[in-house]
C-alpha positions in Angstrom: 0.2 -0.1 -0.3 2.8 2.6 0.8 4.4 2.2 -2.4 1.5 2.3 -4.3 0.9 5.6 -2.7 4.7 6.8 -3.3 3.9 5.7 -7.1 0.8 7.5 -7.4 2.3 10.8 -5.2 5.4 10.7 -7.9 3.4 10.8 -10.8 1.2 13.8 -9.9 2.3 17.4 -11.2 3.5 19.7 -8.8 2.4 23.2 -8.9 5.4 24.8 -10.7 5.2 21.8 -13.4 1.4 22.7 -13.4 2.6 26.1 -14.5 5.3 25.0 -17.0 2.8 23.2 -19.2 0.3 25.7 -19.0 2.5 28.4 -20.7 3.6 26.2 -22.6 -0.1 25.1 -23.9 -0.7 28.7 -24.2 2.3 29.6 -26.5 1.6 26.5 -28.9 -1.7 28.1 -28.7 -0.6 31.7 -29.3 1.3 30.3 -32.1 -1.3 28.5 -33.7 -3.5 31.2 -33.7 -0.8 33.3 -35.3 -0.4 30.6 -38.1 -3.7 31.0 -38.8 -4.0 34.8 -38.9 -1.3 35.1 -41.5 -2.6 32.7 -43.5 -5.6 34.7 -44.1 -6.6 36.9 -47.4 -7.5 40.1 -44.8 -3.9 39.5 -43.2 -2.3 39.2 -46.4 -3.7 42.5 -47.9 -2.8 44.7 -44.7 0.8 43.3 -44.8 1.0 44.1 -48.5 -0.5 47.5 -47.9 2.0 48.4 -45.3 5.1 46.6 -47.0 4.1 49.3 -50.0 3.4 52.3 -47.0 6.7 51.7 -45.6 8.5 51.5 -49.2 6.9 54.8 -50.2 8.0 56.4 -46.8 11.5 55.2 -47.5 11.8 56.4 -50.9 10.8 60.1 -49.7 12.4 60.2 -46.3 16.0 58.9 -48.3 15.9 62.0 -50.7 19.7 62.2 -51.5 20.2 58.4 -52.0 16.7 58.4 -54.0 17.6 61.3 -56.3 21.4 59.7 -57.1 19.6 56.5 -57.6 17.3 57.4 -60.1 19.7 60.0 -61.9 22.0 57.3 -62.7 19.0 54.8 -64.0 17.6 57.4 -65.9 21.3 57.9 -67.7 21.4 54.5 -68.1 17.8 53.8 -69.0 18.6 56.7 -71.9 21.7 54.8 -73.3 20.3 51.5 -73.4 17.4 53.4 -75.2 20.0 55.2 -77.4 21.7 51.9 -78.2 18.6 50.3 -79.5 17.4 53.4 -81.6 21.2 53.9 -82.6 21.2 50.0 -83.8 17.8 50.3 -85.6 19.2 53.4 -87.1 22.5 51.8 -88.3 20.3 48.8 -89.2 18.0 50.7 -91.5 21.1 52.1 -93.5 22.7 48.9 -93.7 19.5 47.1 -95.0 19.3 50.4 -97.6 22.4 49.2 -98.7 21.7 45.0 -98.8 18.6 46.3 -101.2 20.7 47.8 -103.9 23.4 44.4 -103.5 22.5 42.0 -106.2 24.1 39.0 -107.5 24.8 38.6 -111.4 24.4 35.2 -113.1 25.1 35.2 -116.6 23.1 33.1 -119.2 24.3 32.1 -122.7 23.1 35.0 -125.2 21.1 32.1 -127.3 18.9 31.2 -124.8 15.1 31.7 -125.8 12.5 33.8 -124.0 11.0 30.4 -123.0 14.1 29.1 -121.1 14.9 32.5 -119.6 11.1 32.6 -118.1 11.4 29.2 -117.1 14.9 30.0 -114.8 13.4 32.8 -113.5 10.5 31.1 -112.3 12.2 28.3 -110.8 15.0 30.6 -109.1 12.0 32.8 -107.4 10.7 29.8 -105.7 13.9 29.6 -103.7 13.4 30.3 -100.0 16.5 32.7 -100.0 15.8 34.6 -103.2 13.5 38.0 -102.4 14.2 39.3 -106.3 14.8 38.2 -109.6 15.0 40.5 -112.7 16.5 39.9 -116.4 18.0 42.0 -118.6 18.5 40.9 -122.2 21.2 40.8 -124.0 19.9 43.9 -126.1 19.4 45.7 -123.1 22.6 45.1 -121.5 24.6 46.0 -124.9 22.5 49.3 -125.1 23.3 49.9 -121.4 27.2 49.4 -122.2 27.0 51.5 -125.1 25.1 54.9 -123.3 27.4 54.1 -120.4 31.0 54.0 -122.7 29.0 57.4 -124.6 28.9 59.1 -121.0 32.2 58.7 -120.0 34.4 59.1 -123.1 32.1 62.2 -124.0 31.3 61.0 -127.2 29.3 63.1 -129.4 30.1 62.2 -133.1 27.1 60.7 -134.2 28.9 58.7 -137.2 31.0 56.8 -133.8 27.5 56.4 -131.7 25.6 54.9 -134.7 28.9 52.5 -135.4 28.4 51.3 -132.0 24.8 50.3 -132.1 25.5 48.5 -135.1 28.3 46.6 -134.2 27.6 42.8 -133.4 26.2 42.7 -130.0 28.1 40.1 -127.5 26.3 40.6 -124.6 24.5 37.6 -122.7 21.3 37.3 -120.4 22.1 38.9 -116.9 20.4 37.7 -113.9 20.5 39.7 -111.0 19.3 38.0 -107.8 18.8 39.9 -104.6 18.9 37.7 -101.0 17.2 37.6 -97.5 20.7 37.5 -96.5 23.5 38.7 -98.8 26.3 36.6 -97.2 24.2 33.1 -97.4 24.5 32.0 -101.2 24.4 28.4 -100.4 21.2 27.7 -102.1 21.7 29.8 -105.1 24.7 28.2 -105.8 23.3 25.0 -105.4 20.6 26.1 -107.6 22.8 27.1 -110.5 25.1 24.3 -110.5 22.9 21.6 -110.2 19.2 22.4 -111.3 18.0 21.1 -114.4 16.7 24.3 -116.0 20.6 25.5 -115.5 22.3 22.9 -117.3 24.0 24.1 -120.7 22.8 27.7 -120.0 25.6 29.0 -117.8 27.9 31.9 -120.2 31.9 31.8 -119.5 31.8 34.7 -117.2 31.4 34.1 -114.0 28.8 34.6 -111.3 29.5 37.5 -108.9 28.9 35.4 -106.3 32.8 33.7 -107.0 34.0 37.0 -108.2 35.6 40.1 -105.7 32.3 41.7 -105.2 31.8 38.9 -103.1 34.3 40.5 -100.6 32.1 43.9 -100.7 29.0 41.6 -99.5 30.9 39.9 -96.6 32.4 43.1 -95.2 28.7 44.5 -95.1 27.4 41.5 -92.9 30.5 42.0 -90.6 29.6 45.2 -90.3 26.0 44.1 -89.2 27.1 41.4 -87.1 29.7 43.8 -85.5 26.9 46.5 -85.0 24.4 43.9 -83.2 27.5 42.8 -81.0 28.3 46.5 -80.1 24.9 47.4 -78.9 24.3 44.4 -76.8 27.8 44.6 -74.9 26.9 48.6 -74.1 23.3 47.4 -73.0 24.9 45.0 -70.8 27.5 47.3 -69.0 25.3 50.0 -68.7 22.7 47.6 -66.9 25.3 46.1 -64.8 26.3 49.9 -63.7 22.5 50.6 -62.7 22.4 47.5 -60.9 25.6 48.0 -58.9 24.4 51.6 -58.1 21.0 50.8 -56.7 22.4 47.8 -54.7 24.7 50.1 -53.1 22.0 52.3 -52.2 19.9 50.0 -50.8 22.4 48.4 -49.0 23.2 51.7 -47.3 19.2 52.2 -46.6 19.3 48.7 -44.9 22.6 50.1 -42.8 20.5 53.4 -42.0 17.3 51.1 -40.7 19.6 48.2 -39.2 18.2 49.1 -35.7 14.8 48.8 -37.0 15.2 45.8 -39.0 16.6 44.0 -35.8 13.6 44.8 -34.2 11.2 43.5 -36.7 13.2 40.1 -36.3 12.8 40.0 -32.6 9.1 40.4 -32.9 9.2 37.7 -35.6 8.2 39.4 -38.9 8.0 37.6 -42.1 10.8 38.2 -44.3 8.7 39.8 -47.2 7.7 42.7 -44.6 11.2 43.4 -43.8 12.6 42.9 -47.6 8.9 44.2 -49.2 9.8 47.9 -48.6 13.3 47.9 -50.1 12.1 46.2 -53.3 8.8 48.7 -53.4 11.7 51.4 -52.8 13.8 50.1 -55.7 10.5 49.8 -57.9 9.9 53.2 -57.7 13.4 54.4 -58.9 12.9 52.1 -61.8 9.2 53.4 -62.8 10.7 57.6 -62.0 13.2 56.6 -64.1 11.5 55.0 -66.8 8.9 58.1 -66.8 12.0 60.7 -67.1 13.9 58.9 -69.8 11.0 58.2 -72.2 10.3 62.1 -71.9 13.9 62.9 -72.5 14.0 60.6 -75.7 11.1 61.4 -76.6 11.6 65.2 -76.4 15.4 64.8 -78.4 13.4 63.0 -81.1 11.0 65.1 -82.1 13.6 68.3 -81.6 16.1 65.9 -84.1 13.1 65.4 -86.7 12.2 69.1 -86.7 16.0 70.4 -87.2 17.4 67.8 -89.7 14.6 66.7 -91.5 14.3 63.6 -93.7 17.1 61.6 -93.0 18.1 57.2 -92.8 17.3 58.1 -88.9 13.4 58.7 -90.1 12.1 55.1 -90.2 13.1 54.3 -86.9 11.7 57.7 -85.5 8.5 56.9 -87.5 8.8 53.6 -85.6 9.0 55.0 -82.6 6.0 57.2 -82.6 3.6 54.8 -84.0 4.6 52.2 -80.9 5.5 54.8 -78.3 3.7 52.8 -75.4 5.7 50.0 -76.2 8.6 52.0 -76.0 7.6 53.1 -72.7 6.5 50.1 -71.3 10.1 48.5 -72.5 12.0 50.9 -70.5 9.7 50.4 -67.3 9.7 47.0 -67.3 13.5 46.9 -67.6 14.0 49.6 -64.9 11.6 47.6 -62.6 13.8 44.1 -63.3 16.7 46.5 -62.7 15.5 48.1 -59.3 14.3 44.9 -58.0 17.5 42.5 -58.8 19.6 44.9 -57.3 17.3 45.4 -54.1 16.8 41.4 -53.8 20.7 40.9 -54.4 21.0 43.7 -51.6 18.5 42.1 -49.4 20.0 38.7 -49.7 23.4 39.5 -48.4 22.4 42.2 -45.5 18.8 41.0 -44.3 19.5 37.8 -42.8 15.8 36.2 -41.8 15.1 32.9 -41.0 
């Protein structure tokens, strides 16, 4: 009996143990209730509103830091836009040159109109070909004579008449324009293998096998270099903008380190701590995009009125027609730069478990 009584007494919790159990249960219940609250939609909306509010306050509170970040981001966006515009202008100029460049393929003078028409229709069906024009031997001969008369300033009618009466030694000429001036593989295969071309080639070689090919290749290389330089410049200035905003957000975090520490102690979520910095950097991007859009379009209108119609006109026309897409692109780029910068900064300097 004594042993049973002692066992029951040992299993009975003391007053201190009961107090600790009650506190643990209360803490668990409070924690569970807090989780339920934080998962509610109303709480999420309230948290997001506060994050936006704190981010806007930080944007206004750090006026000089914000001004510096906006200035750098605005310059970056202007340079990025100028790079895109310059690339488009140069692309238009090169496209104009491309449209004037063609390859000449020479067909025997004895070819009939039917044979020439067949070759032309089959050549136009090639995917890489955009346009095919033909010059008859008579047309080529007359053109050559006119050029000779102009270059040598011949005015004697008897000499001119004798030139036209001389035997015509010109051949049929096919002038072919390609979608990509440096890609002649399909055209070469056609000339060498197509049945309509068998026995029709003149002794004079096509121009894609002569020194003219070097000029065409140089144009193609210039285009590739322009695209590469534009992409490299855009990448460099985007990296500069990210570094500037990164340092700005880092300074803002340093100024609010005690506030961040207190929020961590009371159990604030990561988004509640990081969110205001993200909103602040997004505002940098938004304001910078608005300013850069105004500067770019103001400059384009002033440029158009001062220089008139030039090679830039197609690009300026395009910008005017899709101004909303251009502005939206700057806005998206500005926001992305700001968000990436803030996430990098907060990841390193705001340690929230």
